[in-house]
Structures are given as C-alpha cells and as structure tokens.
N, C-alpha and C positions, 0 to 999 in steps of 0.2 A: 255551801257551794257544792259539796259532794251530793247532797240530796237533790239539788237542782239538776246536776249532770245526770244522775241516775234516772230522774223523771224524764229528761229529754231522751235518754237511751231507750227507756221502756216505751215511751210514746212513739219514737221512730220505728222500733221493732214491731209495735202493734200496727202501725200504718202499713209497713211492708207486708205484714201478715194478711191484712185485709186486701191488699192489692194482688198478692201472689197466689193466695189459696182461696178457692171458692168456699164461701161460708153459708151456713143454713139460712133459709128465708126468715125464720123467727129471730135469729141473731141479727140479721141485717135490718129487720124491722126495728129492733131495740136500738141499734146503733144510729139509725136515721133519726129516731125520736130523741135519742140522747143528744145528738149533735144539734138538733133544732132547739132543745131545751137549754143547752149551754149558750147558744147564740142569744136566746131571749134573756137569760140571766145577765149576759154581758151588757145588753142594752139597758136593763134596769139599773145595773151598777153605774153605767155611764150617765144616766139621768140623775141619780141621787148624789153622785160625788160632787163636792164643792170645788175641787181643783183637779185639773187633768193629771198633774204629777202625783196624785194619790193613787193612780192606777199605772204605775211605771211598767208593770209586766204586760200591759196591753199589746204593744207591738209584737212581742214574742208570741203571746196568746193568739193574736190575729193570724200570724203565719202558721202556727200549729193547727188551728181550726180550719184554715184554708186548705192545708195539705190533707188534713183528715177528711174534709168534705170531698176533695178530689178523689181520694181513695175510695170513699163510699160511692161516688159517682161511677168510678170504674167497676166496682163490684156489682152495682145495680145494672149497669149496661151489659156486663158479662152475663148476668142472670137472664136479662131480657132477651138477648140474642141467642144464647146457648140453650136455655131452658124454656123459652117462650112464656115466661111468667115473671112476676115481679113481687116484691114485698107488699103486704096488704095495705100499708100506709100509702104507697105509691099508687096502687090501683084505686084506692078510695079518693085520693086527690084528683086523679085523672077523671074519674066519673063525676066528681063534684064540679070540676071545671067545665066539662063538656056538656053536662045536663042534657043528654040525648041529642045533642047537635054538635057533631065533631068539628064542622067547619067553623062555627062561631067560637067554640072552645079553643081551637087551634089559633084563630086570629087573636083572641084575647090574650092567650098565652104568649104569642110572639110579640104583641104590643107591650106586654109586661117585660119581656126579655130585652127588647130594644130600648124601652124607657129606662130600665135599670142601667143598661150599659152606657147610654148617651147622657142621661141626666144625673143619676145618682153616683155612678162610679167616677165619671169625669168631674163632677162637682166636688166630690170628696177628695179626689186627687189634687184639684186646684187649691182647695182649702189647706190641705196638708203641705203643699209646696210653699204657699204664701206664708203660712205659720212658721215653717222651718226657716225660710229665708229671713224673715223679720227677726226671729229669735237669734239667729247667728249674727245678723247685722247689728243688733242692739247689744250684743254681748260685751264688747269693749266699753261702751259708755256706761252700761249698768255696773260693770266691775269697777270702773273709776268712781262712780257714785257711791258704791259701798265703801271703797277705800277712803274717800274724802268725808264720809259721814262721821262727825265727831261724837254723835250721840251713841254710837255703837262701840262696845269694847272689843277686844281682840277675838274673844270667843264668839260673840254674835256676828262679827264680820266673817269669820270662817264658816259659820253655819249659813249665812246668807250666800256666800260664794258657792258652797256645796249645793244649796237649793237651786241657785241659778244654773249651775252646771247640769244638775239633774233635769231641769226644765228644757235646756237646750238639747241635751241628749235624747230626751223623750220625743221632742218634735222632729228631730232629725231621723230618729228611728221610725216614727210614724210616716214620714215622707217616703222612706224606702219600703215600708210594709204595704202602704196603699198602692204603690206602683206594682208590687208583686200581686196584689189582689186584683188589679185591673186585668192582668193576664188570665186570672181565674175566670173572669167574666167572659173573656174571649173563648176560653176552653169550654165554657158552658154552652155557648152558641154552637160550637163544633160538636159537642156531645149530643145535642138535640138532633142535629142533622144525621149523625151516625145512628142514633136510635131509630129514627124514622125511616131513613133510606135503607139502612142495613136490616132493620126489622122487616120491612116489606119484602126485601130480597129473600131473607131467610124463610119468611112465612110462605111466599109463593113458590120459590124454587125448591126449598128443602122440606118444608112441612106440608106441602101440597094443599095449602089453603086457597080458597078463592080470593080474588082481588078484594072484594068487598069485606070479607072476613079479616084479611090481613090488614087492610086500612083501618077497620074498626078496632082491632086488637092493639096494633102497635101505635096508633095515634093516641089512644087513651094512656098507654104505658109511657109514651114519650112525654105527654103533658104532665102526668103525675111525677115522673122522675125529674123533669125539669123544674117543676114547682117546688119539690122538696129541697133541691139544692139551691135554687134561686132565692127562696124565702130565707133560708139560713144566711146566704151571702148578703141579701138585702138588710137583714138585721145587723150584721157586722158592719156594713157600710154606714148605717144610721148611727151605730155606736161610735165609729171612727169620726164621723162628722160632728157629733155632739162633743166629743173630747177635743178635737182639733179646733173647733170654733168657740170653745169656752173662753170667755174674756178673763184675763188675768186680773186678780185683785191687787191693786197698787198699794193697798194698806198692809 
C-alpha cells in the first residue's frame, strides 16, 4: 500500500513538472514515444487476458495515462506556440499525414478526430455503462446463488464472494474512468483549434511569417501533435472496450 501511494505521488509530481516547466525537445520526444508504447502494451495485455478482473489496476492506469497524455499535450502546445517548433516525432507524423497536400491531410486528420469522438469514445462509454449496470443489478442474485450452493464449502464461498465483489468494483471503476476519458477527447479537439489558430496568429503577428509559410508550418505541427495524442487515446479506448466487452466465463 505504501509503495502504491509512493508511486502515485511520484507520478503526480512528474505530471506537474511536465505541465509547469518547459522541457527539452529531446526529452519531450522520449516522453511522447514512451506514452505511445505504454498505450500499445496496455492493448496487448487486454487482448491476451482471459478475464477482465485479471487487470484490476486498469481503471487507475487509464486515468494516469490520460492525465499524463494531457500534460504532454500542454507541453507540446507550449513548444509549438512559444518556440515555433515541435518534437521530431510530431513533425514526422505531420509530414507523413499531409504528404505534400495540407488540405487533404487536415481533412483526413479531422475525420479521424471526429470518428474517434463520435464512434469509439461514445461506444466505449456505452459498453462501460451497460456492463457496470448489469454487474450491479445481478449482484444480489449471484450472492444468493453462492450462499445456496451446497457444493461449496465456507472457504470457497468466501473466495467466490470476494471475486464477485472485485468484478463489480472493476466495472464500476471502468464506468467512471471512461467518462473521464471522454472529456479528454473533447480537450483534444480544443487543443487542435488552439494549435492551429494560435499558431497562425503567432506566426503572422509575432514571427513576421507570410500567411502561406504560417499555414504550412503550423498545419503540419497541429496534425502531428493531434495524431500523437489521439493515437494514444485511441489505443486506450480499444483496450477499455476489449476489457469491458469481455464475456464472463460462467464456469
């Protein structure tokens, strides 16, 4: 318990540090790739787990990764607007998406953003809500079934009750965590607007760029920054959907 609390304290301080203090570009590159790698590992774990309750720490992990991603988004936005540059991974993603055609790249990126918000996030939230509601509604009946099962001794009944309680707690926590993540998707849309509109203003008014240069520069950076954060969020939403929709083994 002490180690868990210490980990949460260190994680919280690290997130505050990323938000409050400008960090070097190389470190921000590392943190962005690290965040994406963690999200991918979470998806792989969700695929290979046989029971959702084998990953009881997932709701807390989902919240921490979401806050961490928001902190990285703030750090990258600050670098884009104040320093007119971005981490190499963001620039590479933006150039890969635009492919020398900023308009098509921006349209595809916005389609991805809207699709994730409308389809993936809302679908995941609905799955989590239904799973939590049915888990809570079935709790009394399943408890009575355990108590009336004559084939179980006292120890096995207690273990079954504990497992059932863990399952209900897990799905209830998932319901709350997914609602929290839905707000992150909305923040992502706002962040894209801030990067693009704010970047154009900074480039034209403060950096004395031409309109064409400012549009070219900040559109690529906006697409890259949005892709980096949205891919990570999409992976976590996929993991949440996989865990929440996993069918319980009645045996």
